C-alpha positions as CSV (number, residue, x, y, z in Angstrom):
1,M,-8.3,14.0,8.7
2,K,-5.0,15.0,8.6
3,L,-2.5,13.4,5.9
4,Q,0.4,11.8,7.9
5,N,4.1,10.5,5.9
6,A,5.0,7.0,6.1
7,S,8.2,6.5,8.0
8,T,11.2,5.0,6.0
9,P,10.8,1.3,7.0
10,M,7.2,1.3,5.7
11,R,7.9,2.6,3.1
12,A,10.6,0.1,2.4
13,L,8.0,-2.5,2.9
14,F,5.7,-1.1,0.5
15,F,8.5,-1.1,-2.0
16,M,9.0,-4.6,-1.4
17,L,5.2,-6.0,-1.3
18,A,5.1,-3.9,-4.2
19,A,8.1,-5.4,-6.3
20,L,7.2,-9.3,-5.0
21,I,3.9,-8.1,-6.7
22,W,5.0,-6.5,-9.9
23,I,7.3,-9.9,-10.2
24,G,4.5,-11.8,-9.8
25,I,2.5,-10.3,-12.5
26,W,5.6,-10.5,-14.7
27,L,6.1,-14.4,-14.6
28,S,2.5,-15.1,-14.9
29,G,2.2,-12.7,-18.1
30,Y,0.7,-9.5,-18.0
31,N,-2.2,-10.9,-20.6
32,T,-2.8,-13.8,-18.0
33,V,-3.4,-11.4,-14.7
34,H,-6.7,-10.3,-14.0
35,W,-6.8,-6.5,-13.9
36,V,-7.7,-6.6,-10.2
37,L,-4.2,-7.8,-9.2
38,Y,-2.8,-4.7,-10.6
39,L,-4.8,-2.4,-8.5
40,P,-2.6,-3.3,-5.1
41,A,0.4,-2.9,-7.3
42,I,-0.1,0.2,-8.0
43,A,-1.4,1.4,-5.0
44,L,1.7,0.3,-3.1
45,T,4.3,1.7,-5.3
46,F,2.0,4.9,-5.1
47,A,3.0,4.8,-1.1
48,A,6.6,3.8,-1.5
49,V,7.2,6.5,-3.8
50,T,5.2,9.4,-1.8
51,G,4.7,7.9,1.8
52,I,0.7,8.5,1.4
53,C,-1.1,4.7,1.7
54,P,-4.3,5.1,-0.1
55,G,-5.4,2.3,1.6
56,L,-4.7,3.6,4.7
57,H,-6.7,6.6,4.3
58,I,-9.8,4.9,2.7
59,F,-10.0,2.6,5.8
60,A,-9.5,5.3,8.0
61,R,-12.4,6.9,6.6
62,L,-14.8,3.9,7.0
63,F,-13.7,2.5,10.4
64,G,-12.4,6.0,12.5
65,K,-8.9,6.6,14.2
66,T,-5.5,4.7,12.3
67,H,-4.5,3.5,16.0
68,T,-4.8,3.9,19.9
69,T,-2.7,4.5,22.4
70,A,-2.4,2.4,24.8
71,S,-2.7,3.5,28.4
72,S,0.0,1.9,31.4
């Protein structure tokens, strides 16, 4: 499977989602939040910084192609 970098708008979306999760964790308290909530926050931060989305690659391996082309 070939790794593809995310486009700039997609990386901005990853950053915004990660920031919202991190703000929620901060407002709730770091000791109050369950450790599972840190997994998507870390994955989205990684995707925003590098352009490689771990979730996309995991689901691509599980279900096959990531997208299909529409025929006209």
